[in-house]
C-alpha positions as CSV (number, residue, x, y, z in Angstrom):
1,M,105.8,46.0,75.4
2,T,103.6,45.0,73.6
3,P,102.7,46.8,70.0
4,W,99.3,47.5,71.4
5,L,100.9,49.4,74.7
6,Y,103.4,50.9,72.4
7,T,100.8,52.5,70.4
8,R,98.8,54.1,73.4
9,Y,101.6,55.3,75.3
10,F,103.0,56.8,71.7
11,A,99.5,58.6,71.9
12,E,99.8,60.2,75.4
13,Y,103.1,61.7,74.6
14,L,102.1,62.8,71.5
15,L,99.4,64.6,73.5
16,L,101.7,65.7,76.0
17,R,103.9,67.4,73.5
18,M,101.2,69.1,71.5
19,I,99.6,70.5,75.2
20,I,102.8,71.6,75.8
21,G,103.6,72.9,72.5
22,A,100.4,74.9,72.6
23,V,101.2,76.5,76.1
24,R,104.6,77.4,75.0
25,L,102.7,80.0,72.2
26,L,102.1,81.9,74.9
27,P,104.5,84.2,77.3
28,L,105.4,82.6,80.2
29,D,103.4,85.2,82.4
30,K,100.5,84.7,80.3
31,A,100.5,81.1,80.1
32,V,100.6,80.8,83.6
33,A,97.4,83.4,84.2
34,A,95.6,81.3,81.5
35,S,95.6,78.0,83.5
36,A,95.1,79.0,87.1
37,R,92.1,80.8,85.3
38,A,91.1,76.9,83.8
39,W,91.9,75.2,86.3
40,G,90.1,77.1,89.1
41,F,87.0,76.7,86.8
42,L,87.6,72.6,85.6
43,A,89.1,71.3,88.8
44,P,86.6,71.7,91.6
45,L,84.2,70.0,89.3
46,S,86.2,67.0,90.5
47,R,84.2,65.6,92.5
48,R,86.4,63.0,94.5
49,R,89.6,65.6,94.4
50,H,87.5,68.7,95.5
51,E,86.3,66.6,98.6
52,R,89.2,65.8,99.4
53,A,90.7,69.0,99.5
54,M,87.2,70.3,101.7
55,N,87.9,67.4,104.3
56,N,91.0,67.8,104.7
57,L,90.6,72.1,105.4
58,A,87.6,70.5,107.5
59,K,90.3,68.9,109.6
60,A,92.9,71.5,109.8
61,Y,90.3,74.4,110.3
62,P,87.3,73.8,112.0
63,E,87.0,77.1,113.3
64,K,86.4,78.8,109.8
65,S,82.8,78.1,107.7
66,E,82.8,76.0,104.6
67,E,82.3,79.2,102.4
68,E,85.9,80.4,104.0
69,R,87.3,77.1,103.3
70,D,85.7,76.2,100.0
71,Q,87.4,79.7,99.1
72,I,91.0,78.2,100.0
73,A,90.6,75.1,98.0
74,R,89.6,77.4,95.1
75,A,92.3,78.9,95.2
76,M,94.6,76.0,95.7
77,W,92.9,75.2,92.4
78,K,94.1,78.4,90.5
79,N,98.0,78.0,92.2
80,L,97.9,74.7,91.0
81,G,96.9,75.6,87.6
82,R,99.9,77.9,87.7
83,V,102.5,75.6,88.6
84,M,101.6,73.4,85.4
85,A,102.1,76.0,83.1
86,E,105.1,76.8,84.7
87,T,106.3,73.3,84.6
88,M,105.9,73.2,80.9
89,Q,108.3,76.3,80.6
90,M,110.7,75.7,83.4
91,D,113.6,76.4,81.7
92,R,112.3,79.9,80.5
93,L,111.3,80.5,83.9
94,L,115.2,79.6,85.2
95,N,116.4,81.8,82.9
96,E,115.2,84.9,84.3
97,P,116.8,84.4,87.8
98,E,114.9,87.5,89.2
99,R,112.0,85.9,89.1
100,I,113.3,83.6,92.4
101,E,114.3,85.1,95.4
102,I,116.3,82.9,98.1
103,I,115.4,84.3,101.3
104,N,118.6,83.3,103.6
105,S,121.3,82.8,100.9
106,H,123.8,83.5,103.5
107,I,123.8,80.2,105.2
108,L,124.2,78.2,101.9
109,E,127.1,80.0,100.8
110,R,128.2,79.4,104.5
111,Y,127.9,76.0,104.1
112,R,129.2,76.4,100.2
113,D,132.5,74.3,100.2
114,K,131.6,72.3,103.5
115,L,128.0,71.3,103.0
116,G,128.9,67.5,103.1
117,A,126.0,65.2,102.5
118,A,122.9,66.5,103.3
119,V,119.0,65.7,102.5
120,C,116.3,68.2,101.8
121,V,112.6,67.5,102.1
122,S,110.0,69.9,101.1
123,L,105.9,70.4,100.6
124,H,103.6,70.5,97.6
125,T,103.2,74.5,97.9
126,G,103.7,77.5,96.0
127,N,105.7,76.0,93.2
128,W,107.3,73.0,95.3
129,E,109.6,71.8,91.9
130,L,111.6,75.4,92.8
131,A,112.1,74.7,96.9
132,M,115.7,72.7,95.5
133,W,117.0,75.7,94.0
134,P,119.1,77.2,96.1
135,L,120.7,73.5,96.6
136,A,121.8,73.9,92.7
137,V,122.1,77.5,92.4
138,N,124.7,77.2,94.6
139,G,126.8,74.4,93.2
140,A,125.5,71.7,95.3
141,K,124.4,68.9,92.1
142,P,121.1,68.0,94.3
143,A,119.6,64.8,92.9
144,A,115.8,63.9,93.9
145,V,113.3,61.3,94.4
146,Y,110.7,61.4,92.3
147,R,107.5,59.4,91.5
148,L,107.7,57.5,88.4
149,V,105.1,57.9,85.7
150,K,104.2,54.4,83.9
151,N,104.2,55.7,80.5
152,P,108.2,55.2,79.8
153,L,108.0,58.0,77.1
154,V,106.5,60.8,78.9
155,D,108.9,59.7,82.0
156,Q,111.5,60.4,80.3
157,Y,110.6,63.4,78.8
158,L,109.7,65.1,82.0
159,R,113.0,63.7,83.4
160,G,115.0,65.4,80.9
161,Q,112.8,69.3,81.8
162,R,114.4,69.0,85.0
163,N,117.8,68.8,84.6
164,E,118.7,71.8,85.5
165,I,117.1,71.5,89.0
166,Y,118.5,68.5,90.0
167,P,122.1,68.0,87.6
168,G,122.5,65.1,90.7
169,G,120.2,63.0,88.7
170,L,117.0,61.6,89.3
171,F,115.5,58.5,91.6
172,A,112.7,56.7,90.5
173,R,110.1,55.6,93.1
174,G,106.7,53.4,92.7
175,R,104.0,54.2,95.2
176,G,105.6,54.8,98.5
177,V,109.5,56.1,99.8
178,G,111.3,54.7,102.7
179,V,109.6,51.4,104.0
180,N,107.3,51.4,100.6
181,A,110.0,52.0,98.6
182,G,111.8,49.6,96.1
183,H,115.3,48.0,97.8
184,E,117.3,49.0,94.3
185,T,116.2,52.2,94.7
186,A,116.4,52.7,98.7
187,R,120.1,51.0,98.5
188,M,120.7,53.4,95.4
189,V,119.7,56.2,97.3
190,G,121.7,55.6,100.9
191,S,124.7,54.8,98.5
192,Y,124.3,58.1,96.9
193,I,124.2,59.8,100.5
194,R,126.7,58.0,101.9
195,Q,129.3,59.7,98.8
196,G,128.1,63.0,100.1
197,G,125.0,63.5,97.8
198,R,122.5,66.3,98.3
199,L,119.1,64.7,97.7
200,G,115.7,66.3,97.6
201,M,112.2,64.9,98.1
202,L,108.6,65.6,99.1
203,G,107.2,64.4,102.9
204,D,103.9,65.5,102.9
205,L,102.0,62.9,101.5
206,F,100.1,60.0,103.5
207,D,102.0,56.6,104.1
208,R,100.6,54.0,105.2
209,T,103.3,52.5,106.5
210,G,104.7,55.8,108.1
211,I,104.9,57.2,111.3
212,P,101.7,59.2,113.0
213,V,102.8,62.3,114.1
214,P,100.8,65.2,114.6
215,F,99.3,67.4,111.4
216,F,96.8,70.4,112.2
217,G,95.8,68.4,115.6
218,H,95.5,65.3,113.7
219,D,97.6,62.4,113.6
220,A,98.9,62.0,109.3
221,P,101.1,58.7,108.9
222,S,104.1,60.4,107.5
223,T,107.1,59.4,105.5
224,P,110.2,58.7,108.3
225,F,112.5,58.4,105.1
226,P,114.2,61.6,105.0
227,A,114.6,61.7,109.1
228,M,115.8,57.9,108.7
229,L,118.7,58.9,106.4
230,A,119.7,61.6,108.6
231,R,119.9,59.5,111.6
232,R,121.2,56.2,110.6
233,I,123.9,57.6,107.7
234,G,124.6,61.1,109.8
235,T,123.7,63.7,107.2
236,R,122.4,67.5,107.5
237,L,118.7,67.9,107.5
238,W,117.2,70.6,105.5
239,I,113.7,71.5,104.9
240,G,112.8,73.7,102.4
241,R,109.5,75.4,100.8
242,C,108.4,78.2,98.0
243,I,106.0,80.8,98.0
244,R,104.3,81.9,95.4
245,I,104.6,86.3,95.4
246,D,101.0,88.0,94.2
247,D,99.5,85.0,92.4
248,A,102.4,85.9,90.1
249,C,105.0,83.9,88.8
250,R,107.6,84.7,91.2
251,F,109.1,83.3,94.2
252,K,110.6,83.3,97.4
253,V,112.4,80.2,98.7
254,E,113.5,79.5,101.9
255,M,115.5,76.7,103.5
256,K,116.3,75.7,107.3
257,E,118.0,73.5,108.9
258,V,116.3,70.7,110.9
259,K,118.2,69.7,114.3
260,V,118.9,65.4,114.1
261,P,119.2,64.1,117.4
262,R,121.5,61.4,118.3
263,T,120.3,59.5,121.6
264,D,120.5,55.6,122.5
265,D,117.1,55.2,120.9
266,V,117.4,55.5,116.9
267,D,113.7,54.8,116.9
268,A,112.7,57.6,119.2
269,D,115.3,59.9,117.3
270,I,113.6,59.5,113.8
271,K,110.1,59.6,115.2
272,T,111.5,63.1,116.8
273,I,113.2,64.4,113.4
274,T,109.4,63.4,111.4
275,A,107.2,65.3,114.2
276,A,109.4,68.4,113.6
277,V,109.6,68.4,110.1
278,Q,105.4,67.6,110.0
279,A,105.4,70.9,112.8
280,Q,107.3,73.4,110.2
281,F,105.8,71.9,107.1
282,E,102.1,72.6,109.3
283,S,103.4,76.4,110.0
284,W,104.1,77.3,106.6
285,I,101.4,76.3,105.4
286,R,99.4,78.2,108.1
287,E,100.8,81.5,106.5
288,Y,99.4,80.9,102.7
289,P,96.8,77.8,103.3
290,E,95.8,78.5,99.5
291,Q,99.5,77.8,97.9
292,F,99.0,74.0,99.8
293,M,97.6,70.8,97.7
294,W,94.9,70.3,100.3
295,S,93.5,68.0,97.2
296,N,96.6,65.1,98.0
297,R,95.6,62.4,100.7
298,R,97.0,63.2,103.8
299,Y,95.1,61.2,106.8
300,S,94.2,57.8,107.5
């Protein structure tokens, strides 16, 4: 690393810590509300991102008016603002467990001592960082796949902030997951699962080499990685979501098990599983469309 690049990275890291410090001067609820207002005003000014959200909403909800879709997009930006503030105070949030209700905790309690290896895939809705919390709070010590931040100082700091949610560790990826992931990361993930690990990842993003499966009535290239792990290694496959309650810093978290078919056609099984995951995502999103991150690329 050159001295100039290190200086740049350090300046970026220092700026991030200053912003986080300012946010943490406020109580959690006030910081979250202020961030929602700021993002609700500023984020739609980003024409490219707001237009992408509107284009995705037009595909998903052709029956809605443009005004209705714009309302969903603006509510989405406010939710993202809340997530940003919560991420900066995640330790405080987790220290108040009454803020997080686990909807079907009895299922995980039943598997507490016999869960075995598991893969859990979630989506960008509510505060998605909490989607794996049921596994963590039940002592399953989940790990996760996350997108590597280019700045190593920022990356190290953000990893440290996630230790309580992902006590099993974090596996960094670059631009993609599965067929896009580096061989070393894929090898480590596979080894971790085979040794009985529980792995979380997000599965609602565009994957240019993924499997086209229906998503809101259109084929969307989707990552097959969770299905590949579950089918080829023989693990349980769970899907999880986080729901925000009344625009507040309060949540409900739900996990459901996905049936993993094991026929003689492995590729067909993987496509069936991937389609089932995306169908459940769509069903969940339709319940709370304003909490889903429509600004992400999803279609070709």
